[in-house]
N, CA, C and O of each residue as an XYZ file, in Angstrom:
884
protein
N       0.919     -0.939     -0.163
C      -0.168     -0.034      0.005
C       1.006      1.285      0.026
O       1.968      1.379      0.788
N       0.661      2.084     -0.874
C       1.416      3.275     -0.935
C       0.350      4.564     -0.607
O      -0.682      4.777     -1.242
N       0.825      5.328      0.479
C       0.056      6.601      0.906
C       0.933      7.554      1.241
O       1.442      7.487      2.360
N       1.238      8.478      0.476
C       2.135      9.414      0.888
C       1.832     10.177      1.841
O       2.681     11.039      2.065
N       0.712     10.188      2.654
C       0.115     10.919      3.702
C       0.590     10.079      5.177
O       0.784     10.533      6.304
N       0.663      8.975      4.761
C       0.830      8.092      5.942
C       2.260      8.138      6.550
O       3.164      8.722      5.953
N       2.477      7.449      7.877
C       3.600      7.644      8.576
C       4.777      6.776      7.998
O       5.961      7.068      8.161
N       4.304      5.626      7.272
C       5.256      4.718      6.823
C       4.661      4.289      5.399
O       3.473      4.033      5.207
N       5.709      4.250      4.395
C       5.351      3.872      3.171
C       6.406      2.641      2.759
O       7.593      2.954      2.661
N       6.136      1.672      2.588
C       6.683      0.549      2.138
C       7.413      0.627      0.808
O       8.500      0.090      0.593
N       6.608      1.457     -0.197
C       7.267      1.541     -1.367
C       8.543      2.443     -1.309
O       9.562      2.166     -1.941
N       8.403      3.648     -0.427
C       9.547      4.518     -0.513
C      10.616      4.114      0.416
O      11.650      4.779      0.474
N      10.391      2.794      1.336
C      11.430      1.971      2.245
C      12.207      1.362      1.015
O      13.424      1.520      0.920
N      11.455      0.637      0.042
C      12.022     -0.387     -0.862
C      12.988      0.888     -1.719
O      14.213      0.812     -1.804
N      12.371      1.751     -2.164
C      13.151      2.644     -2.890
C      14.409      3.084     -2.217
O      15.474      2.956     -2.822
N      14.378      3.574     -1.058
C      15.436      4.111     -0.248
C      16.532      3.434     -0.056
O      17.667      3.910     -0.079
N      16.127      1.879      0.215
C      16.979      1.125      1.092
C      18.252      0.726     -0.028
O      19.433      0.755      0.316
N      17.864      0.405     -1.229
C      19.455      0.310     -2.081
C      20.299      1.361     -2.015
O      21.474      1.071     -1.787
N      19.950      2.836     -2.191
C      20.675      3.887     -2.171
C      21.563      3.851     -0.881
O      22.793      3.903     -0.878
N      20.740      3.754      0.222
C      21.434      4.121      1.560
C      22.380      2.602      1.596
O      23.555      2.685      1.954
N      22.028      1.771      1.360
C      22.773      0.130      1.522
C      24.177      0.861      0.615
O      25.252      0.900      1.215
N      24.123      1.253     -0.395
C      25.211      1.508     -1.252
C      26.191      2.275     -0.525
O      27.340      1.911     -0.274
N      25.594      3.470     -0.176
C      26.598      4.562      0.670
C      26.977      3.609      1.854
O      28.194      3.578      2.034
N      26.352      2.934      2.587
C      27.166      2.177      3.641
C      28.325      1.351      3.232
O      29.375      1.287      3.871
N      28.020      0.593      1.900
C      29.178     -0.223      1.793
C      30.157      0.452      1.219
O      31.257      0.155      1.685
N      30.178      1.472      0.145
C      31.281      1.754     -0.461
C      31.796      3.542      0.301
O      32.697      4.205     -0.212
N      31.105      3.960      1.386
C      31.572      4.970      2.038
C      31.714      4.509      3.585
O      32.788      4.144      4.065
N      30.591      4.565      4.249
C      30.661      4.356      5.931
C      31.513      3.250      6.282
O      32.322      3.409      7.196
N      31.417      1.860      5.517
C      32.127      0.980      6.011
C      33.709      0.893      5.629
O      34.597      0.393      6.319
N      33.837      1.546      4.274
C      35.613      1.794      3.993
C      35.783      2.884      4.703
O      36.993      2.845      4.924
N      35.390      3.802      5.193
C      35.997      4.606      6.127
C      36.121      4.112      7.715
O      37.119      4.415      8.369
N      35.209      3.457      8.191
C      35.414      2.882      9.434
C      36.676      1.978      9.306
O      37.639      2.248     10.023
N      36.750      0.846      8.382
C      37.863     -0.055      8.285
C      39.273      0.624      8.242
O      40.266      0.284      8.885
N      39.142      1.756      7.265
C      40.499      2.387      6.981
C      41.120      3.224      8.114
O      42.290      3.334      8.480
N      39.683      3.923      8.671
C      39.947      4.706      9.898
C      40.403      3.679     11.120
O      41.295      3.977     11.914
N      39.803      2.657     11.153
C      40.476      1.696     12.608
C      41.659      1.329     12.099
O      42.561      1.485     12.921
N      42.007      0.909     11.082
C      43.449      0.805     10.852
C      44.403      1.730     11.391
O      45.196      1.501     12.304
N      44.248      2.857     10.712
C      44.966      4.295     11.151
C      44.973      4.329     12.448
O      46.066      4.416     13.007
N      43.855      4.274     13.174
C      43.676      4.370     14.713
C      44.547      3.359     15.444
O      45.381      3.656     16.299
N      44.243      2.034     14.981
C      45.020      0.986     15.907
C      46.276      1.109     15.781
O      46.940      0.941     16.804
N      47.069      1.474     14.354
C      48.457      1.261     14.359
C      49.101      2.597     15.175
O      49.988      2.482     16.021
N      48.565      3.740     14.814
C      48.924      5.141     15.183
C      48.587      5.305     16.794
O      49.164      6.116     17.518
N      47.725      4.544     17.157
C      47.125      4.629     18.594
C      48.581      3.953     19.244
O      49.353      4.425     20.079
N      48.605      2.984     18.690
C      49.987      1.931     19.292
C      51.246      2.644     19.348
O      51.982      2.535     20.329
N      51.596      3.517     18.144
C      52.892      4.143     17.811
C      52.814      5.121     19.150
O      53.810      5.195     19.869
N      51.733      5.798     19.442
C      51.714      6.949     20.238
C      51.887      6.443     21.828
O      52.488      7.147     22.640
N      51.320      5.198     22.172
C      51.611      4.687     23.283
C      52.998      4.361     23.514
O      53.574      4.610     24.573
N      53.511      3.823     22.550
C      54.668      3.275     22.745
C      55.937      4.592     22.759
O      56.885      4.581     23.545
N      55.752      5.421     21.962
C      56.214      6.879     22.086
C      56.434      7.636     23.277
O      57.486      8.181     23.611
N      55.069      7.618     24.041
C      55.064      7.986     25.226
C      55.902      7.173     26.404
O      56.337      7.663     27.446
N      55.997      5.971     26.014
C      56.797      5.047     27.426
C      57.922      5.003     26.819
O      58.758      4.735     27.682
N      58.562      5.148     25.526
C      59.798      4.919     25.499
C      60.980      5.952     25.179
O      62.183      5.719     25.297
N      60.258      7.396     24.657
C      60.880      8.424     24.468
C      61.544      9.081     25.594
O      61.173      8.686     26.700
N      62.530     10.082     25.567
C      62.794     11.029     26.617
C      61.595     11.573     26.975
O      60.676     11.655     26.161
N      61.475     12.056     28.407
C      60.671     12.941     28.992
C      60.189     13.973     27.955
O      59.048     13.950     27.494
N      61.033     14.791     27.649
C      60.480     16.319     26.985
C      59.608     15.674     25.800
O      58.486     16.161     25.660
N      59.980     14.652     24.941
C      59.463     14.617     23.841
C      58.332     13.714     24.208
O      57.328     13.829     23.505
N      58.295     12.670     25.359
C      56.996     12.182     25.524
C      55.882     13.239     26.169
O      54.692     13.014     25.949
N      56.270     14.390     26.965
C      55.389     15.148     27.255
C      54.742     16.087     25.870
O      53.633     16.618     25.813
N      55.692     16.087     24.944
C      54.826     16.911     23.710
C      53.964     16.114     22.947
O      52.984     16.569     22.357
N      54.436     14.460     22.940
C      53.396     13.537     22.371
C      52.269     13.617     23.314
O      51.231     13.266     22.752
N      52.065     14.013     24.766
C      50.857     13.720     25.337
C      50.240     15.060     25.308
O      49.036     15.126     25.560
N      50.832     16.036     25.062
C      50.303     17.286     25.031
C      49.400     17.366     23.807
O      48.302     17.924     23.802
N      49.985     16.737     22.742
C      49.346     16.885     21.245
C      48.040     15.731     21.317
O      47.057     15.770     20.577
N      48.230     14.937     22.150
C      47.300     13.879     22.173
C      45.910     14.429     22.903
O      44.741     14.381     22.521
N      46.496     14.956     24.073
C      45.141     15.548     24.608
C      44.439     16.547     23.879
O      43.209     16.593     23.839
N      45.370     17.534     23.167
C      44.728     18.292     22.500
C      43.570     17.704     21.175
O      42.445     18.125     20.909
N      44.192     16.837     20.670
C      43.247     16.234     19.820
C      41.817     15.469     20.451
O      40.757     15.411     19.827
N      42.012     14.980     21.633
C      40.924     14.000     22.236
C      40.150     15.172     22.814
O      38.943     15.112     22.579
N      40.572     16.268     23.544
C      39.670     17.361     24.004
C      39.129     18.344     23.233
O      38.557     19.284     23.785
N      39.247     18.260     21.647
C      38.430     19.065     20.900
C      37.755     18.281     20.028
O      38.307     17.297     19.535
N      36.440     18.626     19.721
C      35.542     18.008     18.964
C      35.837     17.236     17.489
O      36.645     17.681     16.674
N      35.360     16.494     17.365
C      35.717     15.624     15.932
C      35.104     16.691     14.967
O      35.863     16.769     14.002
N      34.267     17.366     14.854
C      33.693     18.114     13.811
C      34.559     19.095     13.616
O      34.922     19.296     12.457
N      35.080     19.913     14.674
C      35.745     21.009     14.647
C      37.013     20.618     13.797
O      37.426     21.308     12.866
N      37.590     19.433     14.217
C      38.703     18.900     13.541
C      38.576     18.752     11.903
O      39.435     19.107     11.096
N      37.300     18.143     11.601
C      36.799     17.789     10.127
C      37.162     19.022      9.363
O      38.006     19.154      8.477
N      36.137     20.121     10.028
C      35.910     21.500      9.550
C      37.685     22.587      9.211
O      38.050     23.398      8.361
N      38.221     22.032     10.279
C      39.741     22.990     10.199
C      40.295     22.228      8.870
O      40.699     22.850      7.888
N      40.266     20.808      8.957
C      41.427     19.892      7.813
C      40.701     20.483      6.433
O      41.326     20.920      5.467
N      39.485     20.419      6.525
C      38.520     20.686      5.384
C      38.878     22.147      4.648
O      38.986     22.231      3.425
N      39.029     23.168      5.456
C      39.379     24.466      5.110
C      40.757     24.554      4.831
O      41.041     25.414      3.997
N      41.780     23.839      5.343
C      43.084     24.078      5.410
C      43.662     23.223      4.025
O      44.223     23.729      3.053
N      43.405     22.042      4.204
C      43.850     20.958      2.963
C      42.880     21.157      1.899
O      42.154     20.168      1.799
N      42.575     22.180      0.979
C      41.348     22.362      0.322
C      41.811     21.265     -1.234
O      40.877     20.938     -1.967
N      42.735     20.962     -1.463
C      43.215     20.009     -2.365
C      43.045     18.440     -2.368
O      43.090     17.736     -3.377
N      42.825     17.975     -0.978
C      42.902     16.706     -0.666
C      41.048     16.453     -0.778
O      40.122     17.226     -0.532
N      41.069     15.030     -1.255
C      39.624     14.812     -1.378
C      38.826     14.630      0.237
O      39.312     14.064      1.216
N      37.482     15.295      0.140
C      37.372     15.254      1.291
C      36.946     14.068      2.140
O      36.830     14.133      3.364
N      36.688     12.821      1.306
C      36.637     11.339      1.530
C      38.075     10.976      2.419
O      38.210     10.513      3.552
N      38.982     11.360      1.483
C      40.280     10.675      2.120
C      40.667     11.287      3.161
O      41.268     10.661      4.034
N      40.354     12.907      3.317
C      40.571     13.770      4.567
C      40.096     13.420      5.592
O      40.751     13.273      6.624
N      38.680     13.195      5.466
C      37.838     12.749      6.667
C      38.374     11.260      7.401
O      38.505     11.082      8.612
N      38.647     10.236      6.285
C      38.957      9.172      7.109
C      40.349      9.332      7.878
O      40.595      8.853      8.985
N      41.190     10.072      7.109
C      42.475     10.203      8.104
C      42.361     10.893      9.384
O      43.019     10.544     10.364
N      41.278     12.175      9.397
C      40.924     12.774     10.606
C      40.376     11.975     11.409
O      40.800     11.988     12.565
N      39.439     11.181     11.107
C      38.601     10.163     12.051
C      39.708      9.136     12.706
O      39.648      8.805     13.890
N      40.793      8.638     11.744
C      41.430      7.744     11.990
C      42.519      8.451     13.308
O      42.728      7.823     14.346
N      43.042      9.631     13.076
C      43.922     10.349     14.155
C      43.263     10.658     15.488
O      43.757     10.683     16.615
N      41.868     10.915     15.026
C      41.128     11.373     16.463
C      40.986     10.225     17.353
O      41.200     10.399     18.552
N      40.631      9.007     16.892
C      40.276      7.891     17.620
C      41.812      7.399     17.871
O      41.883      7.018     19.039
N      42.798      7.294     17.351
C      44.315      6.843     17.564
C      44.444      7.459     18.902
O      45.174      6.815     19.655
N      43.761      8.884     19.559
C      44.230      9.345     20.754
C      43.535      8.552     21.876
O      44.015      8.568     23.010
N      42.469      7.891     21.606
C      41.985      7.301     22.323
C      42.275      5.845     22.463
O      42.010      5.344     23.555
N      42.743      5.142     21.595
C      43.243      3.862     21.572
C      44.679      3.880     22.264
O      45.192      2.926     22.850
N      45.195      5.071     22.096
C      46.455      5.138     22.667
C      46.402      5.031     24.338
O      47.272      4.566     25.074
N      45.258      5.541     24.660
C      45.271      5.337     26.148
C      44.683      4.008     26.648
O      44.817      3.634     27.813
N      44.011      3.299     25.683
C      43.733      1.792     25.862
C      45.118      1.013     25.959
O      45.492      0.475     27.001
N      45.782      1.007     24.869
C      46.998      0.511     25.010
C      48.245      0.865     25.897
O      49.292      0.224     25.982
N      47.855      2.177     26.620
C      48.847      2.361     27.678
C      48.262      1.512     28.836
O      49.004      0.777     29.488
N      47.023      1.603     29.078
C      46.331      0.794     30.437
C      46.666     -0.422     29.984
O      46.921     -1.112     30.971
N      46.812     -1.109     28.880
C      47.181     -2.628     28.907
C      48.638     -2.889     28.784
O      49.029     -4.049     28.921
N      49.551     -1.855     28.521
C      50.807     -2.158     28.853
C      51.195     -2.258     30.405
O      51.950     -3.122     30.850
N      50.646     -1.365     31.086
C      50.834     -1.131     32.355
C      50.225     -2.296     33.218
O      50.510     -2.474     34.402
N      49.284     -3.134     32.428
C      48.529     -4.131     33.414
C      49.621     -5.396     33.130
O      49.480     -6.371     33.868
N      50.566     -5.445     32.241
C      51.379     -6.395     32.225
C      52.101     -6.582     33.521
O      52.551     -5.657     34.197
N      52.172     -7.811     33.804
C      52.756     -7.946     35.369
C      54.091     -8.010     35.356
O      54.701     -8.608     34.470
N      54.717     -7.342     36.430
C      56.280     -6.656     36.311
C      56.996     -7.976     36.083
O      57.955     -7.827     35.325
N      56.815     -9.284     36.529
C      57.456    -10.351     36.433
C      57.704    -10.684     34.875
O      58.551    -11.504     34.518
N      57.065    -10.127     34.181
C      57.118    -10.377     32.581
C      58.362     -9.506     32.157
O      59.361     -9.969     31.608
N      58.202     -8.426     32.424
C      59.516     -7.550     32.121
C      60.672     -8.098     33.012
O      61.685     -8.249     32.330
N      60.804     -8.364     34.015
C      62.131     -9.050     34.858
C      62.538    -10.396     34.112
O      63.721    -10.732     34.037
N      61.419    -11.217     33.515
C      61.955    -12.058     32.749
C      62.651    -11.903     31.400
O      63.564    -12.631     31.010
N      62.163    -10.952     30.778
C      62.626    -10.445     29.614
C      64.142    -10.219     29.682
O      64.983    -10.770     28.972
N      64.404     -9.101     30.885
C      65.910     -9.025     31.592
C      66.679     -9.941     31.836
O      67.898     -9.984     31.673
N      65.784    -10.921     32.351
C      67.040    -12.039     32.873
C      67.099    -13.062     31.545
O      67.802    -14.069     31.635
N      66.576    -12.875     30.681
C      66.887    -13.555     29.399
C      67.487    -12.675     28.293
O      67.400    -13.107     27.144
N      68.053    -11.557     28.488
C      68.686    -10.731     27.824
C      68.073    -10.544     26.579
O      68.781    -10.562     25.573
N      66.922    -10.375     26.497
C      66.275    -10.070     25.329
C      66.301     -8.602     25.031
O      66.340     -7.746     25.915
N      66.279     -8.362     23.812
C      66.391     -7.082     23.380
C      65.113     -6.060     23.570
O      63.970     -6.501     23.451
N      65.320     -4.899     23.822
C      63.921     -3.974     23.883
C      63.118     -4.485     22.609
O      62.116     -5.133     22.912
N      63.315     -4.352     21.448
C      62.513     -4.657     20.414
C      61.832     -5.939     20.355
O      60.710     -5.981     19.851
N      62.355     -6.942     20.789
C      62.078     -8.402     21.101
C      61.020     -8.447     22.269
O      59.983     -9.109     22.219
N      61.433     -7.621     23.376
C      60.556     -7.532     24.665
C      59.372     -7.028     24.147
O      58.407     -7.747     24.406
N      59.114     -5.998     23.478
C      57.903     -5.637     23.270
C      57.193     -6.274     22.139
O      55.971     -6.428     22.149
N      57.954     -6.643     21.170
C      56.771     -7.549     20.073
C      56.597     -8.782     20.318
O      55.633     -9.311     19.764
N      57.528     -9.681     21.280
C      57.001    -11.269     21.493
C      56.294    -11.387     22.836
O      55.527    -12.312     23.104
N      56.679    -10.143     23.867
C      56.126    -10.349     25.083
C      54.887     -9.045     25.795
O      53.827     -9.230     26.394
N      55.489     -7.948     25.463
C      54.556     -7.061     26.117
C      53.347     -6.723     25.431
O      52.268     -6.641     26.018
N      53.542     -6.462     23.813
C      52.387     -6.101     23.227
C      51.377     -7.293     22.940
O      50.175     -7.084     23.102
N      51.751     -8.323     22.592
C      50.603     -9.643     22.837
C      49.838     -9.548     23.771
O      48.618     -9.629     23.631
N      50.507     -9.336     25.036
C      49.646     -9.407     26.139
C      48.726     -8.353     26.342
O      47.564     -8.456     26.733
N      49.421     -7.215     26.007
C      48.601     -5.855     26.192
C      47.236     -5.825     25.274
O      46.203     -5.248     25.614
N      47.406     -6.488     24.160
C      46.318     -6.346     23.160
C      45.333     -7.445     23.662
O      44.149     -7.229     23.407
N      45.582     -8.382     24.213
C      44.586     -9.455     24.941
C      43.686     -8.617     25.777
O      42.458     -8.610     25.699
N      44.341     -7.985     26.500
C      43.712     -7.429     27.517
C      42.931     -6.318     27.320
O      42.099     -5.989     28.166
N      43.134     -5.566     26.087
C      42.703     -4.214     25.765
C      41.764     -4.619     24.231
O      41.523     -3.593     23.594
N      41.384     -5.525     23.768
C      40.730     -5.961     22.718
C      39.181     -5.365     22.697
O      38.708     -4.663     21.804
N      38.335     -5.931     24.208
C      37.167     -5.203     24.080
C      37.067     -3.478     24.088
O      36.217     -2.821     23.486
N      37.921     -3.067     24.746
C      38.058     -1.434     24.795
C      38.045     -0.867     23.259
O      37.245     -0.022     22.858
N      39.049     -1.467     22.485
C      39.223     -1.345     21.042
C      38.193     -1.369     20.134
O      37.931     -0.550     19.253
N      37.472     -2.690     20.523
C      36.229     -2.945     19.596
C      35.233     -2.057     19.949
O      34.480     -1.840     19.000
N      34.937     -1.439     20.997
C      34.103     -0.524     21.456
C      34.237      0.899     20.729
O      33.277      1.572     20.355
N      35.811      1.300     20.569
C      36.233      2.582     20.038
C      35.937      2.319     18.489
O      35.649      3.321     17.835
N      35.968      1.255     17.914
C      35.653      1.116     16.549
C      34.292      0.875     16.273
O      33.961      0.905     15.088
N      33.497      0.657     17.069
C      31.804      0.832     16.954
C      31.747      2.221     16.907
O      31.357      2.792     15.889
N      32.161      2.938     18.097
C      32.179      4.356     18.080
C      32.479      5.278     17.088
O      31.993      6.396     16.917
N      33.467      4.604     16.351
C      33.882      5.452     15.169
C      32.951      5.205     13.963
O      32.761      6.053     13.091
N      32.388      3.987     13.976
C      31.588      3.483     12.891
C      30.392      4.648     13.160
O      30.107      5.284     12.146
N      29.638      5.022     14.409
C      28.622      5.625     14.385
C      28.905      7.074     14.417
O      27.922      7.811     14.502
N      30.215      7.673     14.357
C      30.442      9.022     14.078
C      30.797      9.177     12.740
O      31.486     10.180     12.551
N      30.553      8.519     11.761
C      31.008      8.812     10.510
C      29.875      9.878      9.705
O      30.175     10.523      8.701
N      28.782      9.905     10.244
C      27.838     10.705      9.937
C      28.434     12.323      9.922
O      28.077     13.192      9.127
N      29.116     12.427     10.668
C      30.059     13.827     11.016
C      30.851     14.107      9.415
O      31.405     15.165      9.113
N      30.777     13.281      8.808
C      31.632     13.560      7.328
C      30.757     14.434      6.577
O      31.139     15.037      5.574
N      29.728     14.500      6.993
C      28.477     15.328      5.916
C      28.931     16.656      6.224
O      28.598     17.469      5.362
N      29.604     17.141      7.207
C      29.985     18.675      7.161
C      30.984     18.998      6.354
O      31.043     20.206      6.125
N      31.908     18.249      5.768
C      32.782     18.453      4.647
C      32.552     17.957      3.448
O      33.524     17.785      2.712
N      31.351     17.650      3.029
C      30.458     17.480      1.905
C      30.382     16.034      1.857
O      29.683     15.740      0.888
N      30.775     15.025      2.449
C      31.062     13.687      2.041
C      29.500     13.032      2.035
O      28.890     13.269      3.078
N      28.914     12.412      1.237
C      27.597     11.884      0.960
C      27.736     10.200      1.673
O      27.857      9.182      0.991
N      27.691     10.237      2.873
C      27.595      9.084      3.632
C      26.264      8.293      3.650
O      25.413      8.414      2.769
N      26.145      7.444      4.759
C      24.861      6.669      4.520
C      23.501      7.445      5.165
O      22.326      7.309      4.821
N      24.058      8.280      6.187
C      23.043      9.317      6.891
C      22.705     10.541      5.600
O      21.576     10.822      5.200
N      23.757     11.036      5.198
C      23.517     11.969      4.282
C      22.587     11.537      2.918
O      21.639     12.115      2.386
N      23.204     10.410      2.628
C      22.096      9.836      1.522
C      20.714      9.670      2.172
O      19.859     10.176      1.444
N      20.233      9.170      3.219
C      18.964      9.290      3.776
C      18.281     10.671      3.827
O      17.066     10.811      3.692
N      19.185     11.718      4.039
C      18.701     12.950      4.031
C      18.058     13.436      2.784
O      16.980     13.991      2.572
N      19.180     13.010      1.913
C      19.135     13.347      0.241
C      17.922     13.017     -0.264
O      17.162     13.759     -0.887
N      17.698     11.397      0.148
C      16.301     11.015     -0.536
C      15.138     11.526      0.285
O      14.206     11.932     -0.408
N      14.968     11.603      1.579
C      14.129     12.636      1.879
C      13.744     14.029      1.526
O      12.582     14.432      1.484
N      14.775     14.714      1.283
C      14.752     15.964      0.485
C      14.094     16.018     -0.847
O      13.384     16.950     -1.224
N      14.388     14.926     -1.550
C      14.134     14.595     -2.946
C      12.645     13.896     -2.915
O      12.031     14.051     -3.971
N      12.049     13.258     -2.037
C      10.897     12.427     -2.238
C       9.939     13.262     -1.067
O       8.708     13.266     -1.098
N      10.585     13.807     -0.266
C       9.521     14.584      0.788
C       9.050     13.342      1.807
O       7.960     13.365      2.379
N       9.967     12.313      1.950
C       9.636     11.048      2.817
C      11.051     10.968      3.418
O      11.999     10.517      2.775
N      11.166     11.494      4.865
C      12.182     11.470      5.500
C      12.334     10.080      6.433
O      13.451      9.626      6.681
N      11.267      9.535      6.859
C      10.779      8.515      8.066
C      11.781      7.342      7.720
O      12.700      6.886      8.401
N      11.296      6.957      6.352
C      11.568      5.799      6.245
C      12.972      5.832      5.831
O      13.685      4.965      6.335
N      13.545      6.703      4.967
C      15.066      6.612      4.871
C      15.801      6.695      6.162
O      16.595      5.801      6.456
N      15.570      7.817      7.039
C      16.196      7.417      8.198
C      16.148      6.143      9.160
O      17.125      5.577      9.652
N      15.009      5.866      9.296
C      15.097      4.368     10.068
C      15.844      3.452      9.510
O      16.587      2.764     10.209
N      15.762      3.273      7.994
C      16.409      2.433      7.279
C      18.062      2.395      7.530
O      18.727      1.359      7.510
N      18.561      3.667      7.757
C      19.890      4.103      7.902
C      20.355      3.830      9.427
O      21.535      3.622      9.708
N      19.222      3.852     10.470
C      19.573      3.694     11.834
C      19.259      1.953     11.957
O      19.701      1.320     12.916
N      18.676      1.480     11.173
C      18.713     -0.238     11.349
C      19.784     -0.789     10.882
O      20.124     -1.916     11.242
N      20.601      0.067      9.843
C      21.707     -0.454      9.392
C      22.837     -0.508     10.080
O      23.771     -1.308     10.020
N      22.624      0.587     10.852
C      23.826      1.060     11.984
C      23.819      0.067     12.965
O      24.874     -0.385     13.409
N      22.401     -0.423     13.452
C      22.133     -1.263     14.840
C      22.702     -2.660     14.141
O      23.542     -3.244     14.825
N      22.387     -3.219     12.978
C      22.880     -4.664     12.519
C      24.107     -4.500     12.475
O      24.686     -5.425     13.045
N      25.071     -3.416     11.875
C      26.355     -3.323     11.765
C      26.992     -3.551     13.066
O      27.837     -4.427     13.250
N      26.473     -2.563     14.165
C      27.062     -2.500     15.479
C      26.797     -3.657     16.226
O      27.642     -3.907     17.085
N      25.628     -4.613     16.106
C      25.645     -5.896     16.846
C      26.562     -7.051     16.168
O      27.084     -7.898     16.893
N      26.741     -7.066     14.804
C      27.484     -7.934     14.154
C      29.116     -7.542     14.502
O      29.945     -8.443     14.627
N      29.464     -6.172     14.636
C      30.910     -5.944     15.109
C      30.989     -6.362     16.695
O      32.030     -6.919     17.040
N      30.285     -6.207     17.387
C      30.025     -6.670     18.891
C      30.451     -8.107     19.142
O      31.222     -8.553     19.991
N      29.720     -8.751     18.140
C      29.818    -10.499     18.337
C      31.238    -10.843     17.901
O      31.998    -11.535     18.577
N      31.546    -10.292     16.683
C      32.806    -10.789     16.034
C      33.853    -10.269     16.998
O      34.915    -10.891     16.988
N      33.766     -9.399     17.703
C      35.093     -9.148     18.961
C      34.745     -9.831     20.074
O      35.633    -10.094     20.886
N      33.651    -10.166     20.274
C      33.751    -11.305     21.619
C      34.063    -12.695     20.843
O      34.573    -13.609     21.491
N      33.826    -12.837     19.742
C      34.288    -14.180     19.279
C      36.224    -14.237     19.310
O      36.896    -15.198     19.683
N      36.661    -13.113     18.879
C      37.947    -12.829     18.569
C      38.507    -13.137     20.297
O      39.225    -14.056     20.691
N      38.038    -12.292     20.894
C      38.227    -12.215     22.279
C      38.302    -13.756     22.904
O      39.266    -14.110     23.582
N      37.300    -14.540     22.637
C      37.351    -15.713     23.356
C      38.258    -16.558     22.654
O      38.762    -17.514     23.242
N      38.574    -16.263     21.226
C      39.567    -17.107     20.705
C      40.943    -17.058     21.094
O      41.789    -17.949     21.027
N      41.032    -15.957     21.483
C      42.576    -15.279     22.044
C      42.731    -15.939     23.331
O      43.762    -16.536     23.642
N      41.663    -15.828     24.113
C      41.660    -16.339     25.403
C      42.085    -17.790     25.330
O      42.952    -18.255     26.069
N      41.441    -18.484     24.411
C      41.473    -20.259     24.306
C      42.953    -20.388     23.838
O      43.700    -21.248     24.304
N      43.310    -19.550     22.957
C      44.806    -20.041     22.413
C      45.980    -19.696     23.269
O      47.152    -19.992     23.034
N      45.580    -19.125     24.149
C      46.711    -18.635     25.438
C      46.355    -19.512     26.573
O      47.250    -19.613     27.412
N      45.341    -20.128     26.791
C      45.014    -20.870     28.297
C      46.293    -21.650     28.009
O      46.700    -22.488     28.814
């Protein structure tokens, strides 16, 4: 039944779904995956930099990290958009989101490193392991196992923050829903579909993170 005066129209829902799903697959999901990789790698670099560099350098890293964490993501996106005018908004937005969440993941890594028992550090010293070997073979693997749930939560948060990209003209899933509503004067169906896609994707991500966490526990038991 198609009634443009009703609250819900299945015809409009069916028409909006493919367009919104396409933006989810080609923009929202891609930004989340690449942004998560940037955040995970850069966050670990930041955590190790704060831990292993001389105090003045560590203090500078901490200052920059706190500045990024304590300023809104939207402001950072707009600033980068108006400064780096020659860069594609999609690429720029992905990098900024990755850098923003790297500062949060750095704190998670720090907590995980601090949670490694002192005996593990003492054992590496007794075995005359090099600093690089100590970090890669002993400390980082243990820290990752304990921090995986928190890291997964930040990935989901990043996924839900991708609509902020619309402020720098990126047409992601929510913006596509708005465009459909503006074109057809039917916003409810498009927005609900976008919300349901977010819900399903977030639930699947949470389940995947839990299975990975259990698998790591099993393999290290």
